[in-house]
N, CA, C, O and the ligand as a Tripos MOL2 file, in Angstrom:
@<TRIPOS>MOLECULE
protein
  265   263    67     0     0
PROTEIN
NO_CHARGES

@<TRIPOS>ATOM
      1 N          45.5230    5.3390   15.6910 N.3       1 MET1
      2 CA         45.3050    3.9300   15.4560 C.3       1 MET1
      3 C          46.2730    3.4390   14.3890 C.2       1 MET1
      4 O          46.5420    4.1460   13.4180 O.2       1 MET1
      5 N          46.7870    2.2500   14.5640 N.am      2 PHE2
      6 CA         47.6550    1.6810   13.5420 C.3       2 PHE2
      7 C          47.3810    0.1970   13.4140 C.2       2 PHE2
      8 O          46.7860   -0.4390   14.2840 O.2       2 PHE2
      9 N          47.8380   -0.3190   12.3030 N.am      3 GLU3
     10 CA         47.6460   -1.7390   12.0270 C.3       3 GLU3
     11 C          49.0160   -2.3850   11.9590 C.2       3 GLU3
     12 O          49.9110   -1.8750   11.2860 O.2       3 GLU3
     13 N          49.1880   -3.4910   12.6440 N.am      4 VAL4
     14 CA         50.4440   -4.2250   12.5520 C.3       4 VAL4
     15 C          50.4670   -4.9800   11.2290 C.2       4 VAL4
     16 O          49.5550   -5.7500   10.9290 O.2       4 VAL4
     17 N          51.5200   -4.7540   10.4390 N.am      5 VAL5
     18 CA         51.5980   -5.3620    9.1130 C.3       5 VAL5
     19 C          52.7590   -6.3450    9.0660 C.2       5 VAL5
     20 O          53.8940   -6.0010    9.3980 O.2       5 VAL5
     21 N          52.4660   -7.5560    8.6550 N.am      6 ASP6
     22 CA         53.5260   -8.5430    8.4430 C.3       6 ASP6
     23 C          54.1950   -8.2160    7.1170 C.2       6 ASP6
     24 O          53.6020   -8.3890    6.0520 O.2       6 ASP6
     25 N          55.4230   -7.7450    7.1890 N.am      7 GLU7
     26 CA         56.0890   -7.2940    5.9630 C.3       7 GLU7
     27 C          56.8530   -8.4070    5.2560 C.2       7 GLU7
     28 O          57.6010   -8.1520    4.3120 O.2       7 GLU7
     29 N          56.6650   -9.6310    5.7110 N.am      8 LYS8
     30 CA         57.4030  -10.7620    5.1560 C.3       8 LYS8
     31 C          57.2670  -10.8650    3.6410 C.2       8 LYS8
     32 O          58.2450  -11.1260    2.9410 O.2       8 LYS8
     33 N          56.0590  -10.6600    3.1400 N.am      9 TYR9
     34 CA         55.8340  -10.8740    1.7130 C.3       9 TYR9
     35 C          55.6060   -9.5860    0.9260 C.2       9 TYR9
     36 O          55.2580   -9.6280   -0.2540 O.2       9 TYR9
     37 N          55.8000   -8.4640    1.5690 N.am     10 THR10
     38 CA         55.4150   -7.2220    0.9200 C.3      10 THR10
     39 C          56.2520   -6.9060   -0.3140 C.2      10 THR10
     40 O          55.7450   -6.3120   -1.2650 O.2      10 THR10
     41 N          57.5350   -7.2960   -0.3120 N.am     11 SER11
     42 CA         58.3620   -6.9550   -1.4590 C.3      11 SER11
     43 C          58.2680   -7.9680   -2.5840 C.2      11 SER11
     44 O          58.7040   -7.6980   -3.7030 O.2      11 SER11
     45 N          57.6920   -9.1510   -2.2910 N.am     12 VAL12
     46 CA         57.6280  -10.2010   -3.3130 C.3      12 VAL12
     47 C          56.2190  -10.4460   -3.8370 C.2      12 VAL12
     48 O          56.0100  -11.3260   -4.6730 O.2      12 VAL12
     49 N          55.2530   -9.6740   -3.3530 N.am     13 THR13
     50 CA         53.8630   -9.8410   -3.7790 C.3      13 THR13
     51 C          53.4710   -8.7080   -4.7080 C.2      13 THR13
     52 O          53.6370   -7.5340   -4.3770 O.2      13 THR13
     53 N          52.9440   -9.0690   -5.8860 N.am     14 CYS14
     54 CA         52.5140   -8.0510   -6.8460 C.3      14 CYS14
     55 C          51.3460   -7.2550   -6.2750 C.2      14 CYS14
     56 O          50.3700   -7.8290   -5.7910 O.2      14 CYS14
     57 N          51.4550   -5.9170   -6.3350 N.am     15 ASN15
     58 CA         50.3670   -5.0990   -5.8000 C.3      15 ASN15
     59 C          49.1850   -4.9990   -6.7570 C.2      15 ASN15
     60 O          48.1480   -4.4330   -6.4130 O.2      15 ASN15
     61 N          49.3440   -5.5530   -7.9650 N.am     16 LYS16
     62 CA         48.2400   -5.5350   -8.9350 C.3      16 LYS16
     63 C          47.4170   -6.8250   -8.8860 C.2      16 LYS16
     64 O          46.1870   -6.7910   -8.8950 O.2      16 LYS16
     65 N          48.1200   -7.9640   -8.8360 N.am     17 CYS17
     66 CA         47.4030   -9.2330   -8.9750 C.3      17 CYS17
     67 C          47.6240  -10.1910   -7.8040 C.2      17 CYS17
     68 O          47.0150  -11.2600   -7.7580 O.2      17 CYS17
     69 N          48.4960   -9.8170   -6.8530 N.am     18 ASN18
     70 CA         48.7540  -10.6360   -5.6610 C.3      18 ASN18
     71 C          49.6180  -11.8680   -5.9190 C.2      18 ASN18
     72 O          49.8160  -12.6850   -5.0200 O.2      18 ASN18
     73 N          50.1300  -12.0060   -7.1340 N.am     19 TRP19
     74 CA         51.0340  -13.1160   -7.3850 C.3      19 TRP19
     75 C          52.3200  -12.8820   -6.6070 C.2      19 TRP19
     76 O          52.7300  -11.7360   -6.4200 O.2      19 TRP19
     77 N          52.9610  -13.9560   -6.1500 N.am     20 GLN20
     78 CA         54.2090  -13.8210   -5.4110 C.3      20 GLN20
     79 C          55.3540  -14.4590   -6.1820 C.2      20 GLN20
     80 O          55.2650  -15.6000   -6.6370 O.2      20 GLN20
     81 N          56.4410  -13.6860   -6.3190 N.am     21 ILE21
     82 CA         57.6450  -14.2520   -6.9220 C.3      21 ILE21
     83 C          58.2950  -15.1590   -5.8850 C.2      21 ILE21
     84 O          58.3000  -14.8500   -4.6940 O.2      21 ILE21
     85 N          58.8480  -16.2940   -6.3530 N.am     22 GLU22
     86 CA         59.3610  -17.2760   -5.4080 C.3      22 GLU22
     87 C          60.6220  -16.8090   -4.7020 C.2      22 GLU22
     88 O          60.7450  -16.9230   -3.4820 O.2      22 GLU22
     89 N          61.5500  -16.2860   -5.4750 N.am     23 LYS23
     90 CA         62.7960  -15.8460   -4.8650 C.3      23 LYS23
     91 C          63.1420  -14.4510   -5.3670 C.2      23 LYS23
     92 O          63.0540  -14.1590   -6.5600 O.2      23 LYS23
     93 N          63.5300  -13.6120   -4.4410 N.am     24 LEU24
     94 CA         63.9450  -12.2630   -4.7950 C.3      24 LEU24
     95 C          65.1680  -11.9500   -3.9500 C.2      24 LEU24
     96 O          65.0510  -11.6690   -2.7570 O.2      24 LEU24
     97 N          66.3470  -11.9980   -4.5720 N.am     25 GLY25
     98 CA         67.5820  -11.7370   -3.8370 C.3      25 GLY25
     99 C          67.5880  -10.3220   -3.2760 C.2      25 GLY25
    100 O          66.9230   -9.4290   -3.8010 O.2      25 GLY25
    101 N          68.3420  -10.1330   -2.2120 N.am     26 LEU26
    102 CA         68.3660   -8.8280   -1.5600 C.3      26 LEU26
    103 C          68.9170   -7.7400   -2.4700 C.2      26 LEU26
    104 O          68.6000   -6.5630   -2.2990 O.2      26 LEU26
    105 N          69.7400   -8.1300   -3.4380 N.am     27 GLY27
    106 CA         70.3210   -7.1390   -4.3290 C.3      27 GLY27
    107 C          69.4340   -6.8030   -5.5190 C.2      27 GLY27
    108 O          69.7470   -5.9030   -6.2980 O.2      27 GLY27
    109 N          68.3170   -7.5310   -5.6610 N.am     28 VAL28
    110 CA         67.4310   -7.3130   -6.8010 C.3      28 VAL28
    111 C          66.4780   -6.1610   -6.4870 C.2      28 VAL28
    112 O          65.6980   -6.2260   -5.5360 O.2      28 VAL28
    113 N          66.5530   -5.1140   -7.2940 N.am     29 ARG29
    114 CA         65.7290   -3.9360   -7.0280 C.3      29 ARG29
    115 C          64.4440   -3.9420   -7.8360 C.2      29 ARG29
    116 O          63.4520   -3.3330   -7.4380 O.2      29 ARG29
    117 N          64.4610   -4.6310   -8.9700 N.am     30 GLU30
    118 CA         63.2870   -4.6510   -9.8340 C.3      30 GLU30
    119 C          62.9590   -6.0770  -10.2220 C.2      30 GLU30
    120 O          63.8510   -6.9100  -10.3850 O.2      30 GLU30
    121 N          61.6890   -6.3500  -10.3660 N.am     31 TRP31
    122 CA         61.2830   -7.6620  -10.8650 C.3      31 TRP31
    123 C          59.9980   -7.5040  -11.6540 C.2      31 TRP31
    124 O          59.2370   -6.5570  -11.4590 O.2      31 TRP31
    125 N          59.7740   -8.4550  -12.5490 N.am     32 THR32
    126 CA         58.5900   -8.4140  -13.3980 C.3      32 THR32
    127 C          57.6410   -9.5290  -13.0050 C.2      32 THR32
    128 O          58.0290  -10.6940  -12.9200 O.2      32 THR32
    129 N          56.4040   -9.1610  -12.7700 N.am     33 CYS33
    130 CA         55.3790  -10.1190  -12.3570 C.3      33 CYS33
    131 C          54.8690  -10.9140  -13.5550 C.2      33 CYS33
    132 O          55.0870  -10.5330  -14.7050 O.2      33 CYS33
    133 N          54.1880  -12.0200  -13.2720 N.am     34 ASN34
    134 CA         53.5190  -12.8060  -14.3100 C.3      34 ASN34
    135 C          52.5100  -11.9780  -15.0910 C.2      34 ASN34
    136 O          52.2600  -12.2510  -16.2650 O.2      34 ASN34
    137 N          51.9210  -10.9570  -14.4430 N.am     35 CYS35
    138 CA         50.9070  -10.1320  -15.1080 C.3      35 CYS35
    139 C          51.5420   -9.0570  -15.9770 C.2      35 CYS35
    140 O          50.8380   -8.3080  -16.6550 O.2      35 CYS35
    141 N          52.8760   -8.9790  -15.9610 N.am     36 GLY36
    142 CA         53.5770   -8.0370  -16.8220 C.3      36 GLY36
    143 C          53.9590   -6.7360  -16.1490 C.2      36 GLY36
    144 O          54.6280   -5.8980  -16.7540 O.2      36 GLY36
    145 N          53.5460   -6.5550  -14.9080 N.am     37 THR37
    146 CA         53.8740   -5.3420  -14.1930 C.3      37 THR37
    147 C          55.3280   -5.3900  -13.7200 C.2      37 THR37
    148 O          55.7630   -6.3730  -13.1190 O.2      37 THR37
    149 N          56.0750   -4.3130  -14.0000 N.am     38 VAL38
    150 CA         57.4480   -4.2130  -13.5320 C.3      38 VAL38
    151 C          57.4360   -3.4740  -12.1930 C.2      38 VAL38
    152 O          56.9120   -2.3650  -12.0870 O.2      38 VAL38
    153 N          58.0200   -4.1050  -11.1770 N.am     39 HIS39
    154 CA         57.9740   -3.5360   -9.8360 C.3      39 HIS39
    155 C          59.3420   -3.0510   -9.3740 C.2      39 HIS39
    156 O          60.3520   -3.7270   -9.5670 O.2      39 HIS39
    157 N          59.3590   -1.8740   -8.7640 N.am     40 ASP40
    158 CA         60.4770   -1.4760   -7.9310 C.3      40 ASP40
    159 C          60.2280   -2.1070   -6.5710 C.2      40 ASP40
    160 O          59.1690   -1.9100   -5.9750 O.2      40 ASP40
    161 N          61.1880   -2.8530   -6.0890 N.am     41 ARG41
    162 CA         61.0150   -3.6170   -4.8530 C.3      41 ARG41
    163 C          60.4500   -2.7740   -3.7010 C.2      41 ARG41
    164 O          59.4880   -3.1770   -3.0480 O.2      41 ARG41
    165 N          61.0440   -1.6250   -3.4600 N.am     42 ASP42
    166 CA         60.6320   -0.8250   -2.2960 C.3      42 ASP42
    167 C          59.2810   -0.1600   -2.5020 C.2      42 ASP42
    168 O          58.4750   -0.0700   -1.5760 O.2      42 ASP42
    169 N          59.0400    0.3040   -3.7190 N.am     43 ILE43
    170 CA         57.7480    0.9580   -3.9890 C.3      43 ILE43
    171 C          56.6310   -0.0740   -3.9050 C.2      43 ILE43
    172 O          55.5730    0.1900   -3.3330 O.2      43 ILE43
    173 N          56.8700   -1.2450   -4.4750 N.am     44 ASN44
    174 CA         55.8690   -2.3080   -4.4010 C.3      44 ASN44
    175 C          55.5870   -2.6810   -2.9450 C.2      44 ASN44
    176 O          54.4320   -2.8560   -2.5560 O.2      44 ASN44
    177 N          56.6500   -2.8010   -2.1410 N.am     45 ALA45
    178 CA         56.4680   -3.1420   -0.7290 C.3      45 ALA45
    179 C          55.6690   -2.0570   -0.0180 C.2      45 ALA45
    180 O          54.7910   -2.3590    0.7910 O.2      45 ALA45
    181 N          55.9690   -0.8040   -0.3150 N.am     46 ALA46
    182 CA         55.2730    0.3020    0.3390 C.3      46 ALA46
    183 C          53.7910    0.2950   -0.0110 C.2      46 ALA46
    184 O          52.9400    0.5280    0.8470 O.2      46 ALA46
    185 N          53.4900    0.0260   -1.2760 N.am     47 ILE47
    186 CA         52.0860   -0.0280   -1.7010 C.3      47 ILE47
    187 C          51.3700   -1.1700   -0.9860 C.2      47 ILE47
    188 O          50.2350   -1.0170   -0.5350 O.2      47 ILE47
    189 N          52.0440   -2.3200   -0.8870 N.am     48 ASN48
    190 CA         51.4320   -3.4620   -0.2260 C.3      48 ASN48
    191 C          51.2250   -3.2100    1.2700 C.2      48 ASN48
    192 O          50.1900   -3.5740    1.8270 O.2      48 ASN48
    193 N          52.2040   -2.5920    1.9090 N.am     49 ILE49
    194 CA         52.0810   -2.3020    3.3480 C.3      49 ILE49
    195 C          50.9240   -1.3350    3.5740 C.2      49 ILE49
    196 O          50.1460   -1.4970    4.5150 O.2      49 ILE49
    197 N          50.8160   -0.3370    2.7140 N.am     50 ARG50
    198 CA         49.7260    0.6230    2.8530 C.3      50 ARG50
    199 C          48.3700   -0.0750    2.6660 C.2      50 ARG50
    200 O          47.4150    0.1720    3.4020 O.2      50 ARG50
    201 N          48.3220   -0.9530    1.6570 N.am     51 ALA51
    202 CA         47.0650   -1.6450    1.3710 C.3      51 ALA51
    203 C          46.6520   -2.5240    2.5390 C.2      51 ALA51
    204 O          45.4870   -2.5320    2.9360 O.2      51 ALA51
    205 N          47.5970   -3.2570    3.0850 N.am     52 VAL52
    206 CA         47.2710   -4.1170    4.2240 C.3      52 VAL52
    207 C          46.9230   -3.2720    5.4330 C.2      52 VAL52
    208 O          45.9870   -3.5840    6.1700 O.2      52 VAL52
    209 N          47.6780   -2.1990    5.6360 N.am     53 GLY53
    210 CA         47.4500   -1.3610    6.8020 C.3      53 GLY53
    211 C          46.1060   -0.6540    6.7610 C.2      53 GLY53
    212 O          45.4880   -0.4420    7.8040 O.2      53 GLY53
    213 N          45.6470   -0.2880    5.5770 N.am     54 THR54
    214 CA         44.4010    0.4630    5.4850 C.3      54 THR54
    215 C          43.1820   -0.4360    5.3760 C.2      54 THR54
    216 O          42.0610   -0.0020    5.6400 O.2      54 THR54
    217 N          43.3990   -1.7000    4.9830 N.am     55 THR55
    218 CA         42.2500   -2.5980    4.8700 C.3      55 THR55
    219 C          42.2050   -3.5990    6.0140 C.2      55 THR55
    220 O          41.1560   -4.1780    6.2970 O.2      55 THR55
    221 N          43.3510   -3.8050    6.6770 N.am     56 GLY56
    222 CA         43.4050   -4.8000    7.7410 C.3      56 GLY56
    223 C          43.3070   -6.2120    7.2210 C.2      56 GLY56
    224 O          42.9680   -7.1350    7.9620 O.2      56 GLY56
    225 N          43.5980   -6.3790    5.9650 N.am     57 ILE57
    226 CA         43.4750   -7.6860    5.3320 C.3      57 ILE57
    227 C          44.8640   -8.2930    5.1550 C.2      57 ILE57
    228 O          45.7620   -7.6640    4.5950 O.2      57 ILE57
    229 N          45.0230   -9.4970    5.6290 N.am     58 ALA58
    230 CA         46.3150  -10.1590    5.5270 C.3      58 ALA58
    231 C          46.5010  -10.7760    4.1470 C.2      58 ALA58
    232 O          45.5270  -11.0980    3.4660 O.2      58 ALA58
    233 N          47.7380  -10.9360    3.7440 N.am     59 PHE59
    234 CA         48.0470  -11.5320    2.4540 C.3      59 PHE59
    235 C          47.5180  -12.9600    2.3600 C.2      59 PHE59
    236 O          47.4940  -13.7070    3.3380 O.2      59 PHE59
    237 N          47.1000  -13.3060    1.1600 N.am     60 GLY60
    238 CA         46.7230  -14.6810    0.9020 C.3      60 GLY60
    239 C          45.2850  -14.9910    1.2440 C.2      60 GLY60
    240 O          44.8000  -16.0770    0.9270 O.2      60 GLY60
    241 N          44.5960  -14.0750    1.8790 N.am     61 LYS61
    242 CA         43.2350  -14.3720    2.2770 C.3      61 LYS61
    243 C          42.2130  -13.7370    1.3470 C.2      61 LYS61
    244 O          41.0900  -14.2270    1.2230 O.2      61 LYS61
    245 N          42.5940  -12.6600    0.7010 N.am     62 THR62
    246 CA         41.6970  -12.0100   -0.2250 C.3      62 THR62
    247 C          42.5400  -11.0920   -1.1100 C.2      62 THR62
    248 O          43.7350  -10.9220   -0.8680 O.2      62 THR62
    249 N          41.9400  -10.5180   -2.1030 N.am     63 ASN63
    250 CA         42.6630   -9.5970   -2.9590 C.3      63 ASN63
    251 C          42.8810   -8.2740   -2.2420 C.2      63 ASN63
    252 O          42.0630   -7.8350   -1.4340 O.2      63 ASN63
    253 N          44.0080   -7.6550   -2.5620 N.am     64 ILE64
    254 CA         44.2850   -6.3520   -1.9680 C.3      64 ILE64
    255 C          43.5670   -5.2740   -2.7530 C.2      64 ILE64
    256 O          43.6580   -5.2250   -3.9800 O.2      64 ILE64
    257 N          42.8740   -4.4350   -2.0690 N.am     65 LEU65
    258 CA         42.1820   -3.3200   -2.7050 C.3      65 LEU65
    259 C          43.0270   -2.0660   -2.5470 C.2      65 LEU65
    260 O          43.2870   -1.6250   -1.4270 O.2      65 LEU65
    261 N          43.4490   -1.5000   -3.6480 N.am     66 VAL66
    262 CA         44.2650   -0.2910   -3.5830 C.3      66 VAL66
    263 C          43.4150    0.8800   -4.0230 C.2      66 VAL66
    264 O          43.8930    2.0140   -4.0490 O.2      66 VAL66
    265 ZN         51.0440   -9.0880  -11.0240 Zn       67 ZN67
@<TRIPOS>BOND
     1     1     2 1
     2     2     3 1
     3     3     4 2
     4     3     5 am
     5     5     6 1
     6     6     7 1
     7     7     8 2
     8     7     9 am
     9     9    10 1
    10    10    11 1
    11    11    12 2
    12    11    13 am
    13    13    14 1
    14    14    15 1
    15    15    16 2
    16    15    17 am
    17    17    18 1
    18    18    19 1
    19    19    20 2
    20    19    21 am
    21    21    22 1
    22    22    23 1
    23    23    24 2
    24    23    25 am
    25    25    26 1
    26    26    27 1
    27    27    28 2
    28    27    29 am
    29    29    30 1
    30    30    31 1
    31    31    32 2
    32    31    33 am
    33    33    34 1
    34    34    35 1
    35    35    36 2
    36    35    37 am
    37    37    38 1
    38    38    39 1
    39    39    40 2
    40    39    41 am
    41    41    42 1
    42    42    43 1
    43    43    44 2
    44    43    45 am
    45    45    46 1
    46    46    47 1
    47    47    48 2
    48    47    49 am
    49    49    50 1
    50    50    51 1
    51    51    52 2
    52    51    53 am
    53    53    54 1
    54    54    55 1
    55    55    56 2
    56    55    57 am
    57    57    58 1
    58    58    59 1
    59    59    60 2
    60    59    61 am
    61    61    62 1
    62    62    63 1
    63    63    64 2
    64    63    65 am
    65    65    66 1
    66    66    67 1
    67    67    68 2
    68    67    69 am
    69    69    70 1
    70    70    71 1
    71    71    72 2
    72    71    73 am
    73    73    74 1
    74    74    75 1
    75    75    76 2
    76    75    77 am
    77    77    78 1
    78    78    79 1
    79    79    80 2
    80    79    81 am
    81    81    82 1
    82    82    83 1
    83    83    84 2
    84    83    85 am
    85    85    86 1
    86    86    87 1
    87    87    88 2
    88    87    89 am
    89    89    90 1
    90    90    91 1
    91    91    92 2
    92    91    93 am
    93    93    94 1
    94    94    95 1
    95    95    96 2
    96    95    97 am
    97    97    98 1
    98    98    99 1
    99    99   100 2
   100    99   101 am
   101   101   102 1
   102   102   103 1
   103   103   104 2
   104   103   105 am
   105   105   106 1
   106   106   107 1
   107   107   108 2
   108   107   109 am
   109   109   110 1
   110   110   111 1
   111   111   112 2
   112   111   113 am
   113   113   114 1
   114   114   115 1
   115   115   116 2
   116   115   117 am
   117   117   118 1
   118   118   119 1
   119   119   120 2
   120   119   121 am
   121   121   122 1
   122   122   123 1
   123   123   124 2
   124   123   125 am
   125   125   126 1
   126   126   127 1
   127   127   128 2
   128   127   129 am
   129   129   130 1
   130   130   131 1
   131   131   132 2
   132   131   133 am
   133   133   134 1
   134   134   135 1
   135   135   136 2
   136   135   137 am
   137   137   138 1
   138   138   139 1
   139   139   140 2
   140   139   141 am
   141   141   142 1
   142   142   143 1
   143   143   144 2
   144   143   145 am
   145   145   146 1
   146   146   147 1
   147   147   148 2
   148   147   149 am
   149   149   150 1
   150   150   151 1
   151   151   152 2
   152   151   153 am
   153   153   154 1
   154   154   155 1
   155   155   156 2
   156   155   157 am
   157   157   158 1
   158   158   159 1
   159   159   160 2
   160   159   161 am
   161   161   162 1
   162   162   163 1
   163   163   164 2
   164   163   165 am
   165   165   166 1
   166   166   167 1
   167   167   168 2
   168   167   169 am
   169   169   170 1
   170   170   171 1
   171   171   172 2
   172   171   173 am
   173   173   174 1
   174   174   175 1
   175   175   176 2
   176   175   177 am
   177   177   178 1
   178   178   179 1
   179   179   180 2
   180   179   181 am
   181   181   182 1
   182   182   183 1
   183   183   184 2
   184   183   185 am
   185   185   186 1
   186   186   187 1
   187   187   188 2
   188   187   189 am
   189   189   190 1
   190   190   191 1
   191   191   192 2
   192   191   193 am
   193   193   194 1
   194   194   195 1
   195   195   196 2
   196   195   197 am
   197   197   198 1
   198   198   199 1
   199   199   200 2
   200   199   201 am
   201   201   202 1
   202   202   203 1
   203   203   204 2
   204   203   205 am
   205   205   206 1
   206   206   207 1
   207   207   208 2
   208   207   209 am
   209   209   210 1
   210   210   211 1
   211   211   212 2
   212   211   213 am
   213   213   214 1
   214   214   215 1
   215   215   216 2
   216   215   217 am
   217   217   218 1
   218   218   219 1
   219   219   220 2
   220   219   221 am
   221   221   222 1
   222   222   223 1
   223   223   224 2
   224   223   225 am
   225   225   226 1
   226   226   227 1
   227   227   228 2
   228   227   229 am
   229   229   230 1
   230   230   231 1
   231   231   232 2
   232   231   233 am
   233   233   234 1
   234   234   235 1
   235   235   236 2
   236   235   237 am
   237   237   238 1
   238   238   239 1
   239   239   240 2
   240   239   241 am
   241   241   242 1
   242   242   243 1
   243   243   244 2
   244   243   245 am
   245   245   246 1
   246   246   247 1
   247   247   248 2
   248   247   249 am
   249   249   250 1
   250   250   251 1
   251   251   252 2
   252   251   253 am
   253   253   254 1
   254   254   255 1
   255   255   256 2
   256   255   257 am
   257   257   258 1
   258   258   259 1
   259   259   260 2
   260   259   261 am
   261   261   262 1
   262   262   263 1
   263   263   264 2
@<TRIPOS>SUBSTRUCTURE
     1 MET1         2 RESIDUE 1 A MET
     2 PHE2         6 RESIDUE 1 A PHE
     3 GLU3        10 RESIDUE 1 A GLU
     4 VAL4        14 RESIDUE 1 A VAL
     5 VAL5        18 RESIDUE 1 A VAL
     6 ASP6        22 RESIDUE 1 A ASP
     7 GLU7        26 RESIDUE 1 A GLU
     8 LYS8        30 RESIDUE 1 A LYS
     9 TYR9        34 RESIDUE 1 A TYR
    10 THR10       38 RESIDUE 1 A THR
    11 SER11       42 RESIDUE 1 A SER
    12 VAL12       46 RESIDUE 1 A VAL
    13 THR13       50 RESIDUE 1 A THR
    14 CYS14       54 RESIDUE 1 A CYS
    15 ASN15       58 RESIDUE 1 A ASN
    16 LYS16       62 RESIDUE 1 A LYS
    17 CYS17       66 RESIDUE 1 A CYS
    18 ASN18       70 RESIDUE 1 A ASN
    19 TRP19       74 RESIDUE 1 A TRP
    20 GLN20       78 RESIDUE 1 A GLN
    21 ILE21       82 RESIDUE 1 A ILE
    22 GLU22       86 RESIDUE 1 A GLU
    23 LYS23       90 RESIDUE 1 A LYS
    24 LEU24       94 RESIDUE 1 A LEU
    25 GLY25       98 RESIDUE 1 A GLY
    26 LEU26      102 RESIDUE 1 A LEU
    27 GLY27      106 RESIDUE 1 A GLY
    28 VAL28      110 RESIDUE 1 A VAL
    29 ARG29      114 RESIDUE 1 A ARG
    30 GLU30      118 RESIDUE 1 A GLU
    31 TRP31      122 RESIDUE 1 A TRP
    32 THR32      126 RESIDUE 1 A THR
    33 CYS33      130 RESIDUE 1 A CYS
    34 ASN34      134 RESIDUE 1 A ASN
    35 CYS35      138 RESIDUE 1 A CYS
    36 GLY36      142 RESIDUE 1 A GLY
    37 THR37      146 RESIDUE 1 A THR
    38 VAL38      150 RESIDUE 1 A VAL
    39 HIS39      154 RESIDUE 1 A HIS
    40 ASP40      158 RESIDUE 1 A ASP
    41 ARG41      162 RESIDUE 1 A ARG
    42 ASP42      166 RESIDUE 1 A ASP
    43 ILE43      170 RESIDUE 1 A ILE
    44 ASN44      174 RESIDUE 1 A ASN
    45 ALA45      178 RESIDUE 1 A ALA
    46 ALA46      182 RESIDUE 1 A ALA
    47 ILE47      186 RESIDUE 1 A ILE
    48 ASN48      190 RESIDUE 1 A ASN
    49 ILE49      194 RESIDUE 1 A ILE
    50 ARG50      198 RESIDUE 1 A ARG
    51 ALA51      202 RESIDUE 1 A ALA
    52 VAL52      206 RESIDUE 1 A VAL
    53 GLY53      210 RESIDUE 1 A GLY
    54 THR54      214 RESIDUE 1 A THR
    55 THR55      218 RESIDUE 1 A THR
    56 GLY56      222 RESIDUE 1 A GLY
    57 ILE57      226 RESIDUE 1 A ILE
    58 ALA58      230 RESIDUE 1 A ALA
    59 PHE59      234 RESIDUE 1 A PHE
    60 GLY60      238 RESIDUE 1 A GLY
    61 LYS61      242 RESIDUE 1 A LYS
    62 THR62      246 RESIDUE 1 A THR
    63 ASN63      250 RESIDUE 1 A ASN
    64 ILE64      254 RESIDUE 1 A ILE
    65 LEU65      258 RESIDUE 1 A LEU
    66 VAL66      262 RESIDUE 1 A VAL
    67 ZN67       265 GROUP 0 **** ****
């Protein structure tokens, strides 16, 4: 069984607080969230994809449970 995950926002959404950075250039590997968490773009995306895939919850509708 698998879950289809919309990866559109996975690299720009904080995996701690769900805040989304407005713009993240393709060359930017790290960014800092409003909550102070420093994210590696790919690791953050992977955590978000896993969270959505395991909960079946889409972004913006509820908090991600990790
Ligand atoms: Zn955050």
